[in-house]
N, C-alpha and C positions, 0 to 999 in steps of 0.2 A: 521500468517503463509503465506509463499509464495505459490502461486498457479500458475501452468502452464498447459496449455491445453495438451501439449505433454506428461507430466507425468501423468496427470489425466486419459488419454485415451490410455496410452501406451500398456495396455494389449489387446487392440483391434488388434494391429499389429500382423500379422501372419494369422489372419482371413481376414483382409483387408491390403493393402499395405499402406505405409506412404503417398504416393501420393493420394490414395483413401480416406484416413482419412482426408486429407486437403479438398478434394471435399465434403465430408460429412459435415465438419465444415462450409462450405460456402453455403450450400444448405438451402434455406428457406422453411419451412414446414408450411402450414396452418392447424389448427385443430379447427373444429367447435364443441363446447361443451367441458366442463371440468368436467363432472360428472363421471358416471360409467366407461365408456371406455375412454373418452377423457382425463381424468386426468392421467390415467396409460399409455396412448399413449405418452403423453408429457414426463413423467418420463423415459419411456423405450427409446424413441428416444434421449432424452437428454444424457442418460448414454451411448448410442451408439456413441455420439460425435456430433450429430447435435446441432448447436448452434444458429440458427436463426429461430424464430417462430412468427407466428401471431395466437393468440388464442382468442376465444370468448365464453362467457357464461353470460347470464343475471341473473342467479339464485344465491341463497345463500345456504350454507350447513345447513342441518337439521339432527336430530337424525335418521330419517328413511333412511338416506344415508349410515349409518355406515356399513352395511353388504357388500358393494361393491365399494364405492367411495374412491379412494386413499386419497383425501384431507380431508375427513370427520373425525374429531376428536373432543373431548370435547373443545379443544382450538379454533376450527374454526367454531363452530355452530353459524349461523347468519352472517358469513363473506362471502364476494363475492368469488365465486368459481374460477373465472379467476384470480383475484388478488392473492388469496391464493396459487394457483398452480404456478403462476409466481414466487412468493417468494420462494416456495420450490425448483423450478427448478434452481433459482439463487444460492441456497445453494449448488447445485451440480456443476454448472458452473457460477461463479460470473461475467464472462465476456460475458455471453450469451446476445443476442439481442432478446428481447421478446416484441412484440407489443400486447397490451391488448385491446379488444373490449368488451363492455358490452353486446352486443347482435348482432346477424346477421339479417340484413334486406336488402331488395332490394337496398336501397339507399346507403349503405356503403360497398357493396361487392367489388366494384372496388378498394377501399382503402384497404380492408381486404386482397385481393389477390395480392397487389402490391409486385413485386419482388419474389413471391412464385413460386415454381416449382411443388409441389405436394400438394394435398388436402387430409387430413385424416378426415373421418366422425366420429364424436363423439357425434352427436346430439341425443337427446332422441328419442326413437323409435316412440313416439306418435306425434312428430313434423313433420308431413308429408308434409305440404305445404312449409315451409322454407327449408326443406331438398331438395325438388324438385327444388326450385328456386336456391339454392346453386349449385346443381349438373349441372343445365343448364348453370349457369354462369361459372363453372369450364370448361365445354366443350367449351364454347365460348372463354375462355382464353387459350385454347389448352394445358390444364394441365391434368396430370394423377391424378387419385383419387382412394382411397381405402376405402371400408366400411366393417367393421366386427361387427357382432352382437353377444352378449352373449346369446346363445340359450341353455336353460337347463344347463347341466354341460359341455357345449362345446362352440364352436364358428362356425359361418358360415361367409365366407368372399368372397367378389367380388372386382375385380379390373376393373377400367374403363379406357380404352385407348381413348384419345380424338379423335382418328380417327376410332375407332371401334364402337360397339353398344352403343347407348346412354342409360342413366339412364331411361328415359321414355319408350324406346323401350324394355329394358330388363324387367322392372317391369310391363309393360303394364298400365302405368298411362296416364291420359289425363285430360283436363280441365273440362270435363263434369261429372267426378266422384265426389262423396261426399268424405268428409274427411275419413269416415269409410271405404269406398271402396278403397281409396288410401292406408290406413293403412294395410288392408288385402292384397293388392297387394304387398306391401313392404315385409310383413312377408313371403308370399308364394315364392316370388322371392329370398329372402335371404336364405331360408332354404328349398330347393326343396325336400330333402330326409326325412325331419322330423325325424331325428335320435333320438330326445328327446321324441317322441310320447308315448313310453311305460311307462314313469314315470311322464309325465307332466300333471298337473291338470288344464285343461283349465278354470274351474270354478273360479279360483283365478285371472284370467286376466279380466280387465275391460277397454274398450276403453273410456267409459263415464267418469270414475274416473281417467283415465290415470295411471293405476296401473297394475303391473304384477310381477310374481316371477323372482328373479334374485339372483346372487351370485358372490363373488369375484373370485372364481375359473375360471368362464367363462370369466370375464373381463381380467384376467391375460393372458388367452389363446388368447384373441382378440389382446392384445398388442403384444404378441410374433409373431403372424402371420403377423400383420400389419407392425411390425418392419422389418420382412424379405422381404415383398413386397416393402416397401419404400426403403430399402437398394438396392435391385436389380434395381429399377427404377432410383434411384439417381446415381448409379455407371454405369448403362448401361450394366450390365452383369448378367447372370443367366436367367433362363426361367420365363417369366411372362405370365400367361394365363388370359387374360382379358375377360370380358363378351362377349359372352354368357356363358363362363365358370363359374362354381361355385365351391366352396370348403366347406366341412363341416367336423368337427372332434368333436366327443363326447368322453370326457375322462371317463365318467361313463361306457359307453358301449364298450369302446375301439374300436370304429368304425370310419373310415375315408372314405368319399365319395367325388369324384370329377367327373365332367362331363360337358355337355353342355345343356343349356335350348334352344333347337332348336326353332327358331322363337320368342324367348323371351316371353314376357307376352301376346303376341297375340296367342300363341299356344293353341290348344284345351285343352290339359292337364292342363296348368296353369290356364286357365279360369275356368275349373271345380274345381280345388283346391281352387281358390279364392271364388267361390260360396259356397263350402262346409265350408270354414273357416268362412265366413260371417254368415252362419246358426249356426255354433257352438258357436260363441262368442257374437252374437247379443242379 
């Protein structure tokens, strides 16, 4: 069967112009992580017409991934997540340019971000150190970035402008903190309003075992809002509210909150929240 980009993504026209669709096609996106949110980010952006990606994940699929990870099926158990998702993406757009990295580390970030315009965070929530390293490199590269987390039955997301508030300043992270303190700082910054607090059982989360409750509903919402933010950044139109702005939507409670974390992670309120969270899940 003959395949053409123009026909495959023709239904996008009317929401974006033909010229904008060409811009989308030629914008390279970097995605770190191909698990819960990373995999569905790739598929969503691919179906929007983005055709150039750099993706990374060191892990393989397992049965415990089935409740939320797009690429997890009986056929893919034991297979590399990044390669599996590349193959799936190429079944949507066989002419796509997808570079695969087995893992992100300080030594390969320059290569990973080569020719990329936007970074999408899909790293596991417990990977606090490499996430921090990646975001600092993104800022150094003068790139925009978007991070959305599946929180309860919803999503919380933050956009980072390379000329605005930094990742470290927003989350209140520094070199002197333990991994656990950085983890708590990330959670508090990602979800300032805790819309999931009425139904979330904190006893099911474990930093030591790197486990926590999750579901596909939330991952799908993450991909939707990230797609919207990436589209606006790539096309240079529409309002983008970067950090210290935050956004959170909970589909179960039908609540949406947006606002500013004044002073970022250094603020008194955020420091109190971090302390309380550390006591709750330690």
